[in-house]
GUKOL-27266 format. One record per residue (C-alpha): residue number from 1; x, y, z; residue in one letter. Coordinates in Angstrom, 3 decimals, always signed. Layout:
NUM	X	Y	Z	a
...
***
This chain:
1	-0.212	+0.013	-0.253	x
2	+0.894	+3.308	-0.917	x
3	+2.940	+5.271	+1.897	x
4	+0.478	+8.371	+2.001	x
5	-2.609	+6.305	+1.447	x
6	-1.245	+4.185	+5.062	x
7	-0.800	+7.733	+6.341	x
8	-4.130	+9.075	+5.457	x
9	-5.982	+5.553	+6.883	x
10	-3.948	+6.151	+10.095	x
11	-5.699	+9.244	+11.262	x
12	-8.894	+7.033	+11.632	x
13	-7.209	+5.045	+14.411	x
14	-7.886	+7.057	+17.502	x
15	-11.521	+7.281	+16.680	x
16	-12.094	+3.671	+15.168	x
17	-14.930	+3.271	+17.865	x
18	-16.587	+6.277	+16.780	x
19	-16.071	+5.335	+13.292	x
20	-17.629	+1.950	+13.411	x
21	-20.894	+3.515	+14.992	x
22	-20.616	+5.804	+12.087	x
23	-20.709	+3.193	+9.713	x
24	-23.340	+0.725	+11.374	x
25	-25.373	+4.053	+11.256	x
26	-25.123	+4.764	+7.735	x
27	-25.382	+0.692	+6.922	x
28	-28.663	+1.168	+8.669	x
29	-29.713	+4.182	+6.979	x
30	-28.806	+2.394	+3.548	x
31	-31.410	-1.014	+4.421	x
32	-33.969	+1.664	+5.867	x
33	-34.318	+3.566	+2.176	x
34	-34.470	+0.125	+0.269	x
35	-37.219	-1.275	+2.701	x
36	-39.382	+1.359	+2.370	x
37	-40.168	+1.234	-1.379	x
38	-40.671	-2.582	-0.590	x
39	-43.691	-1.359	+1.893	x
40	-45.252	+0.603	-0.615	x
41	-45.100	-2.499	-3.219	x
42	-46.485	-4.527	-0.923	x
43	-49.596	-1.951	+0.020	x
44	-50.154	-1.212	-3.461	x
45	-49.806	-4.711	-5.037	x
46	-50.930	-7.019	-2.020	x
47	-53.089	-4.861	+0.318	x
48	-55.239	-2.821	-2.489	x
49	-55.514	-5.148	-5.254	x
50	-58.211	-7.384	-3.986	x
51	-58.952	-5.970	-0.722	x
52	-60.699	-7.711	+1.723	x
53	-62.032	-7.527	+5.336	x
54	-58.541	-6.756	+7.367	x
55	-56.958	-4.828	+4.838	x
56	-57.211	-1.686	+6.450	x
57	-55.792	-2.909	+9.701	x
58	-52.962	-4.771	+7.829	x
59	-52.396	-0.991	+6.082	x
60	-52.058	+0.548	+9.380	x
61	-49.839	-2.241	+10.787	x
62	-47.459	-1.632	+7.850	x
63	-47.530	+2.161	+7.876	x
64	-46.791	+1.788	+11.554	x
65	-43.794	-0.162	+10.949	x
66	-42.691	+2.446	+8.318	x
67	-43.267	+5.474	+10.684	x
68	-40.750	+3.594	+12.973	x
69	-38.520	+3.287	+10.556	x
70	-38.623	+6.732	+9.429	x
71	-37.715	+7.601	+13.188	x
72	-34.586	+5.281	+13.228	x
73	-33.914	+6.987	+9.978	x
74	-34.029	+10.210	+11.566	x
75	-31.984	+9.267	+14.272	x
76	-29.171	+7.958	+12.595	x
77	-29.331	+10.674	+9.945	x
78	-28.767	+12.851	+12.896	x
79	-25.840	+10.893	+14.354	x
80	-24.033	+10.451	+11.047	x
81	-24.466	+14.282	+10.884	x
82	-23.398	+15.207	+14.167	x
83	-20.920	+12.866	+15.406	x
84	-19.474	+12.156	+11.871	x
85	-18.717	+15.747	+11.085	x
86	-17.141	+16.118	+14.597	x
87	-14.802	+13.167	+13.853	x
88	-13.791	+14.496	+10.805	x
89	-13.391	+17.604	+12.689	x
90	-11.169	+16.102	+15.156	x
91	-9.186	+14.363	+12.580	x
92	-8.605	+17.452	+10.811	x
93	-7.231	+19.010	+14.337	x
94	-4.554	+16.481	+14.858	x
95	-3.336	+16.874	+11.279	x
96	-2.764	+20.979	+11.936	x
97	-1.103	+19.936	+15.455	x
98	+1.021	+17.398	+13.640	x
99	+1.953	+19.495	+10.945	x
100	+2.775	+22.455	+13.350	x
101	+4.642	+20.602	+15.823	x
102	+6.493	+19.056	+12.478	x
103	+7.286	+22.811	+11.148	x
104	+8.644	+23.253	+14.470	x
105	+11.641	+20.644	+14.274	x
106	+12.464	+22.153	+10.992	x
107	+15.776	+24.275	+10.950	x
108	+16.241	+27.809	+9.433	x
109	+17.684	+26.551	+6.266	x
110	+14.217	+25.380	+5.516	x
111	+12.366	+28.601	+6.238	x
112	+15.137	+30.477	+4.344	x
113	+13.779	+28.796	+1.319	x
114	+9.764	+28.887	+2.432	x
115	+7.200	+31.842	+2.462	x
116	+5.032	+32.543	+5.807	x
117	+1.754	+32.815	+3.721	x
118	+2.207	+29.760	+2.024	x
119	+3.070	+27.626	+5.277	x
120	-0.284	+29.251	+6.870	x
121	-1.877	+27.901	+3.546	x
122	-0.997	+24.396	+4.103	x
123	-1.469	+24.657	+8.302	x
124	-4.870	+26.098	+7.536	x
125	-6.832	+26.095	+4.084	x
126	-5.539	+22.842	+2.772	x
127	-6.359	+20.870	+5.827	x
128	-10.004	+22.530	+5.866	x
129	-11.796	+20.373	+3.326	x
130	-10.078	+16.998	+4.730	x
131	-12.890	+17.024	+7.644	x
132	-15.480	+16.191	+5.197	x
133	-13.599	+13.824	+3.096	x
134	-12.804	+11.676	+6.406	x
135	-16.296	+12.030	+7.424	x
136	-18.486	+11.776	+4.160	x
137	-15.964	+9.760	+2.392	x
138	-16.185	+6.107	+3.712	x
139	-19.945	+6.965	+4.762	x
140	-20.561	+7.909	+0.997	x
141	-18.741	+5.077	-0.297	x
142	-20.693	+2.135	+1.972	x
143	-24.029	+3.802	+1.396	x
144	-23.576	+4.263	-2.077	x
145	-22.827	+0.358	-2.508	x
146	-25.551	-0.808	-0.574	x
147	-27.902	+1.353	-1.821	x
148	-26.821	+0.578	-6.054	x
149	-26.696	-3.290	-5.148	x
150	-29.859	-3.148	-2.926	x
151	-31.654	-1.348	-5.830	x
152	-30.375	-3.511	-8.756	x
153	-31.564	-6.649	-7.059	x
154	-35.007	-5.329	-6.683	x
155	-35.094	-3.628	-10.246	x
156	-33.755	-7.128	-11.663	x
157	-36.640	-8.750	-9.543	x
158	-39.189	-6.571	-11.105	x
159	-37.956	-6.134	-14.016	x
160	-34.981	-7.486	-15.957	x
161	-35.106	-5.734	-19.179	x
162	-36.168	-2.517	-17.905	x
163	-33.090	-2.827	-15.675	x
164	-30.787	-3.275	-18.546	x
165	-31.862	-0.478	-20.619	x
166	-31.134	+1.513	-17.140	x
167	-27.865	-0.066	-16.933	x
168	-26.642	+0.914	-20.596	x
169	-26.375	+4.212	-19.283	x
170	-24.033	+3.487	-16.244	x
171	-20.696	+3.125	-18.522	x
172	-21.339	+6.320	-20.194	x
173	-21.667	+8.191	-16.998	x
174	-18.356	+6.585	-15.406	x
175	-16.459	+7.506	-18.444	x
176	-17.832	+11.073	-18.384	x
177	-17.139	+11.389	-14.683	x
178	-13.647	+10.064	-14.942	x
179	-12.850	+12.565	-17.257	x
180	-14.059	+15.646	-15.755	x
181	-12.808	+14.332	-12.488	x
182	-9.315	+14.856	-13.924	x
183	-10.071	+18.315	-15.169	x
184	-11.386	+19.180	-12.003	x
185	-8.428	+17.897	-9.854	x
186	-5.836	+19.700	-12.260	x
187	-8.027	+23.093	-11.811	x
188	-8.201	+22.454	-7.885	x
189	-4.280	+21.867	-7.300	x
190	-3.802	+25.134	-8.926	x
191	-6.350	+27.070	-7.184	x
192	-4.892	+25.712	-3.751	x
193	-1.592	+27.164	-4.934	x
194	-2.944	+30.437	-5.991	x
195	-4.779	+30.926	-2.765	x
196	-0.817	+30.296	-1.125	x
197	-0.037	+33.574	-3.331	x
198	-2.565	+35.602	-1.667	x
199	-1.963	+34.751	+1.754	x
200	+1.961	+35.125	+1.138	x
201	+1.116	+38.805	-0.381	x
202	-1.460	+39.803	+2.507	x
203	+1.094	+38.197	+4.937	x
204	+3.968	+40.313	+3.659	x
205	+2.166	+43.734	+3.119	x
206	+0.266	+43.885	+6.348	x
207	+3.932	+42.987	+7.860	x
208	+5.457	+45.676	+6.169	x
209	+2.409	+48.264	+6.401	x
210	+4.680	+50.943	+8.068	x
211	+7.222	+50.400	+5.361	x
212	+4.516	+50.946	+2.854	x
213	+2.878	+53.913	+4.306	x
214	+6.169	+55.519	+4.809	x
215	+7.210	+55.189	+1.197	x
216	+3.219	+56.154	+0.079	x
217	+3.196	+52.807	-1.677	x
218	-0.117	+51.573	-0.971	x
219	-0.988	+51.665	-4.780	x
220	+2.140	+49.181	-5.288	x
221	+0.804	+46.663	-2.828	x
222	-2.793	+46.929	-4.192	x
223	-1.730	+46.362	-7.508	x
224	+0.551	+43.179	-6.265	x
225	-2.587	+41.687	-4.411	x
226	-4.945	+42.547	-7.535	x
227	-2.473	+40.664	-10.040	x
228	-2.371	+37.658	-7.142	x
229	-5.878	+37.783	-6.785	x
230	-6.837	+37.562	-10.585	x
231	-4.418	+34.624	-10.861	x
232	-6.662	+33.290	-7.920	x
233	-9.876	+33.803	-9.715	x
234	-8.708	+32.336	-13.016	x
235	-7.845	+29.392	-11.551	x
236	-11.376	+29.217	-9.780	x
237	-13.056	+30.163	-13.200	x
238	-11.414	+27.077	-14.420	x
239	-12.666	+24.889	-11.888	x
240	-15.788	+26.094	-11.429	x
241	-16.098	+25.449	-15.349	x
242	-15.190	+21.978	-15.138	x
243	-17.385	+21.336	-12.211	x
244	-20.373	+22.970	-13.738	x
245	-20.020	+20.575	-16.915	x
246	-19.640	+17.667	-14.303	x
247	-22.289	+18.558	-12.395	x
248	-25.072	+19.026	-15.473	x
249	-23.929	+16.225	-17.153	x
250	-24.701	+13.984	-14.319	x
251	-27.758	+15.403	-13.929	x
252	-29.005	+15.310	-17.504	x
253	-27.953	+11.530	-17.522	x
254	-30.254	+10.802	-14.483	x
255	-32.849	+12.796	-16.369	x
256	-32.818	+10.655	-19.141	x
257	-32.975	+7.660	-17.142	x
258	-36.231	+8.928	-15.631	x
259	-37.353	+9.510	-19.369	x
260	-36.222	+6.050	-20.481	x
261	-37.968	+4.034	-17.243	x
262	-41.264	+6.239	-18.216	x
263	-41.222	+5.480	-22.200	x
264	-40.452	+1.719	-22.018	x
265	-42.366	+1.270	-18.497	x
266	-45.300	+2.818	-20.132	x
267	-45.012	+0.530	-22.761	x
268	-44.679	-2.431	-20.675	x
269	-47.869	-1.991	-19.108	x
270	-49.683	-1.488	-22.368	x
271	-48.161	-4.962	-23.276	x
272	-49.289	-6.207	-19.664	x
273	-45.754	-7.023	-19.066	x
274	-45.892	-5.235	-16.265	x
275	-48.311	-4.062	-13.296	x
276	-48.818	-0.167	-12.126	x
277	-47.770	-1.309	-9.034	x
278	-44.424	-2.649	-10.363	x
279	-43.770	+0.545	-12.071	x
280	-44.280	+2.839	-9.032	x
281	-41.952	+0.721	-7.013	x
282	-39.563	+0.899	-9.994	x
283	-39.250	+4.435	-10.134	x
284	-39.017	+4.663	-6.224	x
285	-36.159	+2.367	-6.573	x
286	-34.706	+4.278	-9.956	x
287	-34.549	+7.426	-7.417	x
288	-32.887	+5.003	-4.821	x
289	-30.371	+3.762	-7.629	x
290	-29.593	+7.661	-8.731	x
291	-29.036	+8.810	-5.490	x
292	-25.802	+6.359	-4.690	x
293	-24.678	+7.888	-8.249	x
294	-25.063	+11.334	-7.344	x
295	-23.359	+10.243	-3.570	x
296	-20.649	+9.033	-5.681	x
297	-20.374	+12.547	-7.725	x
298	-20.077	+14.340	-4.110	x
299	-17.717	+12.081	-3.054	x
300	-15.113	+12.282	-6.184	x
301	-15.519	+16.115	-5.645	x
302	-14.770	+15.738	-1.796	x
303	-11.641	+13.231	-2.879	x
304	-10.427	+15.973	-5.661	x
305	-10.404	+18.438	-3.134	x
306	-9.237	+16.674	+0.082	x
307	-6.597	+14.686	-1.505	x
308	-5.444	+18.016	-2.887	x
309	-4.901	+19.571	+0.257	x
310	-3.597	+16.157	+1.729	x
311	-0.721	+16.056	-0.904	x
312	+0.152	+19.331	-0.282	x
313	-0.028	+18.687	+3.418	x
314	+2.177	+15.574	+3.122	x
315	+4.934	+17.296	+0.916	x
316	+5.632	+19.751	+4.244	x
317	+5.399	+16.503	+6.677	x
318	+7.553	+14.551	+4.519	x
319	+10.332	+17.261	+4.594	x
320	+13.204	+15.600	+7.162	x
321	+14.611	+18.194	+9.634	x
322	+18.266	+18.161	+8.353	x
323	+19.445	+19.457	+11.728	x
324	+18.333	+16.818	+14.634	x
325	+19.398	+14.706	+17.481	x
326	+21.815	+12.155	+16.287	x
327	+21.229	+8.267	+17.334	x
328	+22.406	+8.127	+21.257	x
329	+22.595	+11.738	+21.534	x
330	+23.935	+12.842	+24.981	x
331	+22.048	+15.145	+27.412	x
332	+24.129	+18.246	+28.295	x
333	+23.762	+19.512	+32.002	x
334	+25.098	+22.814	+32.833	x
335	+28.044	+23.666	+30.593	x
336	+31.274	+25.689	+31.888	x
337	+31.078	+27.222	+28.217	x
338	+34.260	+26.785	+26.782	x
339	+33.546	+26.763	+22.622	x
340	+36.184	+25.396	+20.020	x
341	+35.733	+26.077	+16.081	x
342	+38.004	+23.497	+14.464	x
343	+38.524	+23.845	+10.759	x
344	+34.753	+25.103	+10.833	x
345	+33.636	+25.548	+6.672	x
346	+29.921	+26.834	+5.934	x
347	+27.907	+27.430	+3.013	x
348	+24.447	+28.010	+2.555	x
349	+22.489	+25.320	+0.565	x
350	+22.615	+25.742	-3.433	x
351	+25.361	+28.643	-2.810	x
352	+29.092	+27.307	-4.100	x
353	+30.839	+30.377	-2.163	x
354	+31.785	+29.302	+1.515	x
355	+30.576	+31.921	+4.040	x
356	+33.472	+30.367	+6.370	x
357	+36.494	+28.182	+5.310	x
358	+38.825	+26.053	+7.441	x
359	+37.901	+28.524	+10.482	x
360	+39.750	+27.418	+13.763	x
361	+39.161	+29.491	+17.355	x
362	+38.912	+29.016	+21.038	x
363	+36.807	+30.798	+23.224	x
364	+37.587	+29.918	+27.012	x
365	+34.671	+29.522	+29.703	x
366	+33.710	+32.886	+31.133	x
367	+35.647	+34.752	+28.179	x
368	+34.172	+37.984	+27.024	x
369	+34.710	+38.048	+23.206	x
370	+33.504	+40.379	+20.347	x
371	+33.417	+39.464	+17.051	x
372	+33.689	+42.377	+14.613	x
373	+34.358	+42.938	+10.877	x
374	+32.720	+44.284	+7.554	x
375	+28.659	+43.362	+6.887	x
376	+28.252	+40.307	+5.273	x
377	+31.494	+38.548	+6.166	x
378	+29.802	+35.962	+8.254	x
379	+29.726	+37.206	+11.750	x
380	+26.052	+36.065	+12.590	x
381	+26.743	+32.783	+10.750	x
382	+29.368	+31.947	+12.809	x
383	+27.482	+32.554	+16.096	x
384	+24.167	+30.631	+14.657	x
385	+26.633	+27.747	+14.007	x
386	+27.100	+27.207	+17.844	x
387	+23.558	+26.145	+18.900	x
388	+23.186	+24.344	+15.254	x
389	+20.977	+26.670	+13.834	x
390	+22.671	+25.561	+10.975	x
391	+25.099	+22.705	+10.745	x
392	+28.393	+23.005	+9.761	x
393	+29.512	+21.712	+6.156	x
394	+33.106	+21.009	+7.332	x
395	+35.203	+20.962	+10.677	x
396	+33.721	+20.267	+14.285	x
397	+32.585	+22.710	+16.971	x
398	+33.254	+21.410	+20.462	x
399	+31.471	+22.993	+23.659	x
400	+33.239	+22.001	+27.036	x
401	+35.250	+19.492	+24.603	x
402	+32.495	+17.809	+23.242	x
403	+31.005	+17.772	+19.499	x
404	+27.694	+19.700	+19.377	x
405	+26.640	+17.033	+16.950	x
406	+26.762	+14.450	+19.634	x
407	+24.672	+16.832	+21.898	x
408	+20.753	+16.719	+22.149	x
409	+19.624	+20.150	+20.369	x
410	+17.171	+20.761	+23.403	x
411	+20.528	+20.455	+25.861	x
412	+22.503	+22.464	+23.735	x
413	+20.638	+25.176	+23.417	x
414	+19.137	+25.468	+27.112	x
415	+22.566	+26.312	+27.801	x
416	+23.018	+29.319	+25.019	x
417	+21.131	+32.649	+25.305	x
418	+20.546	+34.645	+22.158	x
419	+19.338	+38.220	+21.773	x
420	+19.140	+38.783	+18.039	x
421	+19.384	+41.977	+16.022	x
422	+15.816	+41.414	+14.713	x
423	+14.341	+41.768	+17.691	x
424	+11.007	+39.397	+17.917	x
425	+8.470	+39.805	+20.645	x
426	+4.905	+37.967	+20.884	x
427	+1.709	+39.617	+20.985	x
428	+1.064	+39.526	+24.471	x
429	+2.018	+41.033	+27.572	x
430	+5.335	+42.198	+28.690	x
431	+5.295	+39.242	+31.612	x
432	+4.787	+36.716	+28.897	x
433	+7.460	+38.035	+26.669	x
434	+10.046	+38.184	+29.137	x
435	+8.832	+34.744	+30.882	x
436	+9.331	+33.241	+27.377	x
437	+13.005	+32.625	+28.448	x
438	+12.000	+30.698	+31.512	x
439	+8.301	+29.384	+31.325	x
440	+8.229	+28.443	+35.022	x
441	+9.654	+31.669	+36.546	x
442	+8.121	+33.596	+39.218	x
443	+6.693	+36.893	+39.096	x
444	+9.666	+38.213	+41.090	x
445	+12.379	+36.360	+38.637	x
446	+11.042	+37.886	+35.836	x
447	+10.754	+41.114	+37.724	x
448	+14.790	+41.031	+38.702	x
449	+15.600	+40.016	+35.547	x
450	+13.912	+43.092	+33.928	x
451	+15.871	+45.516	+36.407	x
452	+18.963	+43.572	+35.333	x
453	+18.667	+44.898	+31.752	x
454	+17.354	+48.073	+33.231	x
455	+13.807	+47.650	+31.750	x
456	+11.719	+47.775	+34.828	x
457	+11.612	+51.739	+35.215	x
458	+10.096	+51.919	+31.752	x
459	+7.852	+49.168	+32.459	x
460	+6.390	+50.317	+35.254	x
461	+5.164	+53.530	+33.760	x
462	+3.139	+51.452	+31.097	x
463	-0.538	+51.847	+31.612	x
464	-0.639	+48.344	+33.178	x
465	+3.147	+47.867	+34.065	x
466	+4.352	+44.312	+33.433	x
467	+0.878	+43.105	+32.474	x
468	+0.366	+45.416	+29.254	x
469	-0.412	+44.291	+25.969	x
470	+2.504	+45.386	+23.627	x
471	+0.551	+44.450	+20.387	x
472	+1.793	+42.369	+17.306	x
473	+5.391	+42.069	+17.443	x
474	+5.539	+44.668	+20.588	x
475	+4.614	+47.620	+17.761	x
476	+3.457	+49.975	+21.132	x
477	+7.082	+49.853	+22.035	x
478	+9.794	+51.868	+20.868	x
479	+13.000	+50.080	+19.571	x
480	+14.733	+50.511	+22.393	x
481	+12.704	+49.164	+24.799	x
482	+11.675	+46.215	+22.740	x
483	+15.807	+45.284	+22.888	x
484	+15.674	+45.607	+26.490	x
485	+12.951	+43.054	+27.071	x
486	+14.667	+41.017	+24.808	x
487	+17.873	+41.094	+26.957	x
488	+15.888	+40.605	+30.032	x
489	+14.123	+37.560	+28.191	x
490	+17.976	+35.992	+28.043	x
491	+18.689	+37.320	+31.690	x
492	+15.849	+35.007	+32.824	x
493	+16.941	+32.217	+30.876	x
494	+20.634	+32.779	+33.009	x
495	+22.427	+30.470	+30.431	x
496	+26.606	+29.971	+30.578	x
497	+26.994	+31.032	+26.670	x
498	+25.323	+34.222	+25.591	x
499	+25.545	+35.591	+21.818	x
500	+24.633	+39.424	+21.581	x
501	+23.955	+39.991	+17.704	x
502	+23.795	+43.806	+17.625	x
503	+22.374	+43.743	+21.205	x
504	+22.303	+47.696	+21.598	x
505	+21.885	+48.619	+18.156	x
506	+18.588	+50.208	+18.550	x
507	+19.229	+51.722	+21.976	x
508	+19.821	+55.243	+22.489	x
509	+23.176	+56.466	+24.572	x
510	+21.703	+56.402	+27.809	x
511	+19.862	+52.882	+27.518	x
512	+23.251	+51.641	+25.659	x
513	+25.351	+52.749	+28.625	x
514	+23.127	+51.284	+31.131	x
515	+22.515	+47.838	+29.400	x
516	+26.435	+47.730	+28.547	x
517	+26.849	+47.988	+32.216	x
518	+24.658	+45.027	+32.779	x
519	+25.995	+42.988	+30.132	x
520	+29.384	+43.222	+31.495	x
521	+28.343	+42.024	+34.749	x
522	+26.148	+39.340	+33.329	x
523	+29.515	+38.346	+31.571	x
524	+31.139	+37.400	+34.931	x
525	+31.606	+33.584	+34.708	x
526	+29.580	+33.516	+31.682	x
527	+31.323	+33.144	+27.943	x
528	+29.890	+35.948	+25.943	x
529	+30.093	+36.469	+22.576	x
530	+28.960	+40.221	+21.142	x
531	+28.712	+40.871	+17.349	x
532	+29.116	+44.442	+16.523	x
533	+29.331	+46.871	+13.884	x
534	+29.581	+49.928	+16.696	x
535	+33.065	+49.254	+17.784	x
536	+32.538	+51.695	+20.543	x
537	+30.576	+49.104	+22.223	x
538	+33.246	+46.629	+22.480	x
539	+36.100	+48.398	+23.873	x
540	+36.077	+46.727	+27.169	x
541	+35.817	+43.056	+25.662	x
542	+38.889	+40.903	+26.876	x
543	+39.415	+39.814	+22.837	x
544	+38.288	+41.266	+19.868	x
545	+38.265	+38.944	+16.798	x
546	+38.388	+40.724	+13.247	x
547	+36.650	+38.672	+10.809	x
548	+37.599	+39.383	+6.960	x
549	+37.327	+37.442	+3.467	x
550	+40.460	+35.888	+4.538	x
551	+39.176	+34.604	+7.978	x
552	+40.337	+35.553	+11.160	x
553	+42.491	+38.484	+10.371	x
554	+43.607	+39.461	+13.817	x
555	+42.567	+39.519	+17.430	x
556	+43.208	+41.347	+20.896	x
557	+42.086	+43.899	+23.123	x
558	+41.041	+47.145	+21.782	x
559	+44.329	+48.613	+22.571	x
560	+46.508	+46.244	+21.265	x
561	+44.801	+46.372	+18.142	x
562	+44.677	+50.067	+17.792	x
563	+48.194	+50.127	+18.509	x
564	+48.691	+47.404	+15.770	x
565	+47.159	+49.588	+13.000	x
566	+45.511	+47.025	+11.002	x
567	+42.000	+46.013	+9.922	x
568	+40.512	+46.782	+13.141	x
569	+42.219	+50.171	+13.640	x
570	+41.189	+51.309	+10.201	x
571	+37.147	+50.334	+10.797	x
572	+37.610	+52.114	+14.160	x
573	+39.116	+55.428	+12.842	x
574	+36.716	+55.281	+9.622	x
575	+33.591	+55.229	+12.861	x
576	+34.979	+58.051	+14.609	x
577	+34.884	+60.013	+11.496	x
578	+30.915	+59.793	+10.855	x
***
């Protein structure tokens, strides 16, 4: 069995009891639908034709039995409609949760190549139709098979020749349905891709709305959205056209069948080869025969929609995390903080140029090291390799003498704190965002971390203090305030290795000096790596490492490097002139 089919079926496993009940009700629904016309035939042919003294009471008895069946039919229909839909919704929820958990495992390399809007579409829109397929798919198949088979047997028993005429239409209907189902599937796949483009455009435009407005480029974004929207509408048009032709053709075939039954059935009555009660029952059974065909038409639509979404869902789920725990990976306790790069090389996927080549560097535990150099030289990349956000192309990185690839990711990253250049705060309160560094921290510990990051005073000036909602991505705060909250988050984590990627770049002079002193206090007995463009912020570093295209060009203290008159001195003097 195809692995994707196995995966598709596996989502039924937690709900097999509910699924069995749903199928049992579907079976009862089919049986009742077939029995009711037989009750009509019994009344019209046996009780009304050649009526006798107790015919009326027998009619009431048969009617009471049919009424009981109708009540049972309603109860089963309600169960199937409610519980069946809930089963589908829960399975859909399971899939969405699994996909989201999988997305959390994928590395930066994956997200470098993906667009957020497309991923959002696969996590939401693509899975929506699967709830209907999971519920109605097996149910429609079972009901269709039972009703079709039962109706066929009854029709053959009533009039074999008329039944054969009806069945001559079915191969043509099947070929027609198959052809237009394929066209619908192709159009639907394109439509799913196009709605992903729209989500991508909306996410990109709204996330950058301040840039849009600052350049008065609203009309540019509107045109970009209009193009994406028009492409989506064209794809929907193709899909609706195929669906309309498909649906219209199937309805036309069913009407032709009805006409054929009227014509040939009427002729059979005139030739006395069929009785009127039999023709009435035949008509009722033709309705039952056509209803499974309509169900199969609906199933074909659900299948195309659901499997198109499932394929896009599986495309992401089948992406293997390129950075994960090695077999038998060791759990790292509290690290001392010694970091070693041994002939480390790195290049991004599909990029032939190496960002780092045979770089060797040792940072002692507790050392305060600054990494400087021209933009794009690989400073951030170098530090991103330590927590294994990216995997080295060659060489080895050691933490406390242990290859980081032999450590569990969770324990490795638990020992490393990072304040990135691109600050990200979550929608919620100040308290929530600082506590993200340690979700089990008490309120007092959060406040203490904020004080160390010199954030406490401005937080207390907010309308609700630590319980103030800061908006999406902290939009209600200034750049410096956001930076200090992100620093407080790392203070709360309190790791032995700290990486600051331009951590003070958004601060004013007063805030920068305050945070700088906090960082220096925090660096005691902790390994601290500071990436800096503004060289004035790293003058107190124990060692400054200068990166160039050739690797480490020079290293030493601020005074030593100035006295040497090399790359660092040149960069420093250039900044003094600005």
